[in-house]
Structures are given as structure tokens and as C-alpha cells.
N, C-alpha and C positions, 0 to 999 in steps of 0.2 A: 444375516448380513444382506443388505440391499445391494445386489450385484450391479444393478443399473447405475449406482452412484460410486462404484469402485474406481480408484485411480488406475492409470496405466502402470505397467511394470517400471520399477525404478531404473533398471538398466536400459530400457527402451527410451526413457526420458533423457538419461545421461548421454545416450548415443546421439541425441539431437543437438548437443551443444555446438555453438557457432563461434567462429572467430571473427568478430567485427572490429577488432583493433581497439585503439584507445579513444577514438572519436565516438560521438553519439551515433547510433544507427540512424539512417536517413529518415525513417518513418516516424521517429519520436517527435511529438508536438507538445507534450506536457509531461511533467515529472511529479511524482508523489513519493512520500516516504511513510513507512510503517515501522514503529518501534515497539519491541517487546521488552518489558522490564523484568529482569531476574535479580536475585539477591546479590550477585557479584558482578553484574554486567548489564549493558544495554545491547540488544541486537537490533540492527537496522537493515532494512532492505529498501533500496531505491528502485523504483519502477518507472520506465518510460512508456507512455501511452500514445498510440496513433489512431488512425481512422478505424471506426468500428471496434474500438477497444482491443485492437492488437497490442500486445505488450512485450516489453523487453526488460529483463531483470538486469539493471545496470550495475548494481553493486550490492554486496552483502558485507556489512561492517560490524565487528564486535568491539565494543568499547568496554574494556575491563575497568572495574572500580565499584565502589560501594555507592549505590543510588541514594543513600541517606547523606552522602557528602557532596560538596559542590563540584569537584573536579570533573567527574564523568559527565555531568550536565553541561559544563563548559565545552567539553569535547563534542558533545552532541550539537550544541549551538554552532560551533565552528563547521561541523559537517553540514548542517542544514542551510548555512549561509553561502555555501559554495555555488559557483555558477558553471555552466556547461556550454562551451562553444559548439555550435551546430555546423554540420558539413554544408548546409545551405546558407544563403546570405540573409540570415535572420539574426536578431539580437540574441545574445547568450541566454540560454534558458536557466531559470531558477526553479527551486522546488516550490510548486504551487500550493500543495496541501499536505499536511502531516497529521497522522493519527498515532497517539501514544497511549499504550495500554495502562490504565490506572486500576486494574482489577486485582493487583497483587498486594504485597506488603508495603509498597512505597507510594500509596495513593497521594499522600500529602506532598511528597516531593514532585510528583507529576503535576499536581495542581499549581504549585509554586512556579514550575518551569513555564507552563502555558499561560499563566495569569496575564502577562503583558504582551502576549503574542497572538491574540485573537484576530487582529487585523491582518496578520501574516498567515492566518489559517493554520495555526498549529493548535491542534485540538486534543483534549483529553477524552478518551473513549473507554467504554466498558462493553464487552461482548455479552449479549443476551441470547440464550438458546430458545428454541421453540419454533414450531411451524408458523409461517405467516408473519414473522417479525420483520419490519422494514429494514433495508440495508442502512438507511439513515433516517433519524427521527425528524419530525416536523419542527421540533424545537428541543433544546437541551434541558436536562435536569439541573436545577440549582440547589438540590438538596445535599449539600456538603459544606464542610467548614470553609468559609471564605466565599461561598456562593460562586464558585468557578463553573462555567458552562461545562457540563459533562454529557457526552453524546452516547446514548445507548444504541448499539448497532446489532442488527439481527445477523448473527454469525452463521446460522445454519443455512440460510438461503445463499449466502456468499460462498460458503464452502462447496455447496452443491453446484453452483454455477462455475466455480473455478475448476472443480474436478471434471465437469463436462468439457471445459475448454482444454484441459490437459489431454483429453482424448482426441482433439483435433489433430490431424496429421499433415496439414499443409498450411504454409503461411497465408495470412489473410484475416478476415474478421474473427476476432476472439482468440487468435492463435497466440501461444506463449513462447517467447524466445528466451533461451538461456545461454550465458557466455561460456566460452571454452574452459575457463579456469574453475568453474563451480564443482565442488566435490560431490562424490556419490553420497556421503553422509548427509549433505544438505538436501539432496533429492529424497533420501529416506525420511527426513523430517517433513518434507513437502507432502509426502504421501502417507503420513503416519496415522491418520484417522480413518475410521470406517463408519459408515452409516448403518446402524442396527435398527431393526424394527421390533418393538415389543407391543404387547396387546394389553390395553387397559379397558376393562368392561367390554371386551369384544371388539374394540376399535384399535386399529394400528397407530402406533406412535413412533415417529422416526427420531432417533437420537444419534449424535455423533460421539464416538469414543476413541481415545488414543489407544493404539495397539500396545499391549503390555511390553515394557522394556524400551519403548521408543520415546524420543523427544519430538515436540511439534512446533518449535519456535519458528521454523521457516514457513510452515503453513499459516501460523498466526499472523506473521508479518505480511504475507500476501493478502490475507483477509483484511488486514488494516489498510493496506494500499487500496484495495477495492472499495473500502468504506470511504477513504479519503477522496477517491474519484466521485463517489456518490455525493459526498458533501459538497464538492466543487460544483457538480451539476445542480444541486439545490440552490446555489448562489448565482446560477445563470451561466456558468461556463459551458461552452458548446465545443466538445472535443472534436467532432467531425469538422466544424467550421475552422477551428485552429489548425487541424491537420491539412485542410485544403489550402490555407494561406501559406503554410510552411512548404508544402510540396510544389506550390506555384513559383517559389523563388528559385533562382539559379544556384547551381552548386558553386561553392567557393574553391579557388585554386589551392588554398591552404585550409583544411578542415579545422585547424586549431586557431585560425584567426578569430580574434575576439571583437565582436560588434556590440558596443554598449547599447543598452536599452534607451529609448527616447524618454523624455521627461513626461510625455503624455500618459496619464493614468488610464488603463483600460476600463471600459464601462462594465461594471459588475452589478447585478441585482443584489441588493443587500437588505436584509430585514432588520428592524430596529433592535431585536433582541441580540443580534450579533455584536453590537457595541456595548452590551451591558458591562 
């Protein structure tokens, strides 16, 4: 086991839980979603991001149902369309980018769901292991039925970066915040994998493995959120600039006051293949 990549103690993480109430934390400037697809449910984590990729786990939602049937996908659509009033005087935040795992038994259902949502940045992804794989590809693969853009994400590097951030012990750049209601079972999933080193022809090879008897949906979802942020960056989103604009605004007297977005469309760098 590579001890340098080991996660912190589950109970130590759980002891860091914070009560920030029902409103968005003040530092959140952008929201992403990661969705893991199981045979009887969809599991979704919503993550708020602030300056220097400080993050807040805003919600963890389990949508029960058969992913081969339409109802659970309708519930996911309703979840992804919600808006979030901010405690500062800025328009309500929406979910800016979404990564949905297509690597299981319901790939076609995922493809159908994202087919007409590319402009909303709802992406089908598949994790790819191995050292040096990029967090976000330069362009998607179209090698699937229907030629739906599929993004192959380098999960090993994302896991290693996330575990390093879990070891940070004070708020600020890269720090991960968790809400008061999150269960210890969820934290066990978040820290369920270990980085092991094996040797091939005398050379070390790093591989991530789930600890026997544990589930890893929470970790997968956080990796998908990090990939969504990388995807947004590839389109020109500047998280630090967004965070600076948000924190420059005054606080609202009512944090739940809703301010509608203006009709002006933000400038986003877009590649031609995104509209395929």
C-alpha cells in the first residue's frame, strides 16, 4: 500500500462536519453534480466550488428505481434543474456541469439521457485507470451507438488529488467541507479505496483498489464532480474569477431571496465538437 496516498481516518473526517444551515455556503461560486448509476438506483452528489477549488458537499441524493425505465431519469432531470439562492446579492446558481457514469450495465440509458443536454453540459463519462491519464480529454469519443459524446476521464489522478485534499486540516485552498447530516457510512465509502503498488518487469505500477467488503459510490461521485469541474475549465470557465465576483457582492438580508438570472448569456469558449 502506498501510505503517502492513504486517506485520513473516517472518524476524523466525520468530526469535521459543519452546520451551515439550509442556505448555500458563502464561498460557493459554481455547482457541479456527479451521478453514479447502479442497477436499482442513481446516486448523486452536488458539490459547490469556491476560490482555489475549496469545495462544499451540498447534497447526497439517492434516486431509487430501475435505470432501464424512464421514471428515475425524470427524477434526475428535476434534480438537475433546481436553482440555489445565494446568501450574497447574485442571481440564483444553477448546476453548471454534470458527469454521469456510463461504465455499467445501463450505458444506453445514460446516452439517451444526455443526448439533448450537451449545451447544458450534462456529460456521459467513463473512468479510465492508469498513470498519466488526463482528468478531462481534449475531445470525446463517439465510438458508441448513436455517436453520443463520451468523455474518458483519468480517475487515478483525480483520486490521488482528492485524497491529498482530504488530508488538509484547515479551510482554504483545496479544503473539503462536509455537512452536519452526512452519515459515517458515506465517509466510509469516500475513503474506501487504497493505492497499491505492484511491480511489472521491475517497474512500480500504481493501482487503486476497493477495500474488500466496502462500497465506493461516494468516492466515485466526488471524482465525477472533479471531472465536471475540469470539463468546465476546458470550456473557458474561470472558477477563481467567478468566486471573486461573488464575494465582491454584498450579503442579502434574506439568504433565501431569489434573484433571477439576467437574459445575457455568459461568454464561454466553445469548441465545434461540443455541438455535435
